[in-house]
N, C-alpha and C positions, 0 to 999 in steps of 0.2 A: 312821538305822538305827531300825527299830520295837524299841522295848525292851520294850515290856508293851502288852497290851489287856486291858482288864478291862471286864466287862458284868456290868451289874445289871438284872434284872427286864425282861429283852427277850426277846420271842416265847416261846420254852420255857425259857429261861435264867434261873434263879434268880441264880445268881453264878458267874463264871467268869473267871480270869485266864490269860492266855497270854503266855508269854515265850519268843519265838522264838530269841533269843540270835544270835551272830555266825554267819555262813556261810549256808549253804542250809537251809532248814526246809521240810519237805514235810508236808502235812496229807493223809491218805488215808480214804476211809471209804465205806461202801455209800450208797446214795441214801437220803436222808433221815437221815442221821447227824449233820447240822448244819454241813456246810461252807458251806453259803449263809447260814446265820445269821452265821457269823463274817465273810463277806465283806460281809454287809449291814451288820452294825455297824460294821466299819470304814469302809464307806462312810457312814454314818450320821454317825460324829464328825468325817468330813472335810469336811461340808456337802453331801453328795448328797442328792437328795430321796428321803425314806424312803418305804417303801410302808407303807399303813395296817395299824393293829393291831401297831405294832413292839412297844408295853408289853405285857406279860406279863399274862395273865388274872388278874384279883384285885388287881393292883397299882395305884396311882394313877399313878406315874411310873417310868420306866426310865433309865438313863444308861449311857453307854459313855465310857471314858476310854482314851486312847492317848498313851503316852510317846515321844517320838523324841529321838536325840541328833543334834546338828548340828556338822558340821565347821567350822572357822573361815571357809570359803569357801562354805558352803552358801548356796544361792540364797533360802533360807527367812528367812534372816537379813534380807535386804532388804526382803521383803514385811512382817516384823514391823515393822522401822523405818518403814516408809512408812505402817502402821496406827497407829503410835505405841504400839506394844506392847512390852514388856520382851523384849530380846534376851539369850540366854545360850546354854550349851552343851547344855540341856535344855529341850525344848518338851512341854508337857503340854496336851492337847486334850482336852476334855470336852463333852459334849452332852447335854442331858436331853431327854427324849421326856415327854409327858403324854398321859394317855388322853383328857382333854377339854382343848381348847387347844393353842396353839402351842409349839415347842420353843424352848429358849434353849441358847447355846454360850459357851464360856469358853475363851480362851487364856492359859495361865499365869495361871489365877484371875481374869482379866478379861473381862468380857462382850465378846463379838465378834459381828460378823454373819456371814451365810452367806456373803458374797463373800469376806471375810477367810479363812475355812474353805476356799472352793473355790480361792483362790488359794495358800495353802498346800497343798492337797493336789495341784496340778499339779507342785509340787516336791519333794514326800514320796513319793508312792506312783505307782506304773505299774502298770497292770492289763492283762495281755495276753490276748486271746482270738483265736478264729479269725477274727473281722472286724478285727482291728487295722489292718489296711492302710486302712479307712475312716478313721482318724483322722488319716491324712496330707492328707485333704482339708479338714480345720478349720483355716480360716484362723488362727484365734487362736492357734495354735501354731507358725505358721511362722517367726515371728521369732525365737522361743526357739531352734528348730531351726538357723536360720541363724548365729545368735549362737554356738550350742554348737558347729557346724561349723567356724567360723571362730575358735574360740577367742577369741573377744573380750570375755572377762570384763573384764579392765582397762579396754578403751576403753568397755565397757557401763557400768562405774561411773564413768568420767569424763564421759560423756554423761549420766547420771542426775543427777550432780552439778550438772553444767553447765544442764540442765532445771530441778532445783529452784532454783538461783541466778536463772534467768530468770523463773521465777514469782515469786520474791520481789521481783525488781526490777520486773516489771509492776504489782505490787501496789503498790509504794513510788511507781511512776509515777501510778498512778490516783489515790492519795490526794493526792500533789503537785498533779497537775491539778485534783481537786477544791479544794484549798485556794486554788489561782490562781484559780480560777472565783469563789469566795466573796470573794476579796480584791478582785476586778475589780467585782464586784456592789457592794461597800461603797465602791469607790472613785467609781462612778458615781453613788450616793447621796449622798456627801459632795461631789462636784462640783457637784450639782444645787442641794444646799443652799446652798453658797457662792454660786453665781449667784443664787438668790433674794435671799440677804443683800445681795449687790452691787446689784441692782435697787432694795432698800430703802433703801439707802445711808443706814443710821443715823448720827446726829451725836452728839458729846458735849453731854449737857444736855437731849437732845431728849424724853426720857421726862417731865421736869416739864413742858414745852410741852405736851406730848400729853396730859398729865393735866389741865392747864388748860383745853384744849379741849375735852377729853370731859365736864368738869363743865359748860362752857357749853352744850354740845349737851343733856346732860341737863335743865339749867334750862330751855332753850328748848322742850324736848318738854313739860315740865310747864306752861309759860305757856300752850303752844299747846293744851293739853288743858283748862285753866281757862278760857280763851277761848271755847273750843267750847262748855263747859257754859253759861258765861254767856249766849252767843247763843241757845241751846236755851231758857233759862229767860226771855230776853225776847222769844222769836219767838211765833207765832201760837197754839202750844200751849203757851206759856209764861205769865207774868205780864201780857205786853202782850194776848195774847188774852182772858184771865180780865177785865182791866180794861175791855176793850171790850164785853164782854157784860154787865159791872156797868152801864155806862153806857146800852146799850139798854134794859135792865129799868126804870132810873130814868126814861128819857124816855117809856118804852112807856106 
């Protein structure tokens, strides 16, 4: 039930609080008296698309606050729980419009998205008009109508809990499969490393022998470099060549 509707700096209204009370409340008035403003304000706080220029002229922001009471089995409780919002016997919706910039919405003093507001609106308010029969063509409401006609609220709660458990189990399965894939990849790497070590066939004390062989190879490389330099020095362009030139000069 709607306890109160408070409007601040919206359209022509500077501040207004409406408290319908229990039972039937009828608002009447001539054209232009402001009935549509109240309806627009209620729709705005419930997440409906607001028309341009909702903020009162001269104000930077305007806001609407609606307070509802929720019965123990009210469907809005499930919407709040699914959105991770506080669930209690009283529901406070507030939406702030800005003259420049996007609007912001709050549910029980916590920021909420427009989708959450619209989901709450579907189970908080019904607006009837001369074209209401067209709403029956909206497929989004068919399941709700069917569940309500079948009085399937207990079964619906069971199915919702089972679906939540299934999603949790699916997430756990996905994580387990990812861990298994990582373990298999690590196993393949370790098997490859072990196979390489088996082909290498290391023996006890082999490191010392390999060190001796390495030193011999290094010494052989140095000897090879020294011999190459000696051959270069004794070649045609080295000492031998210069000695031949000197001999020819002396004989010449």
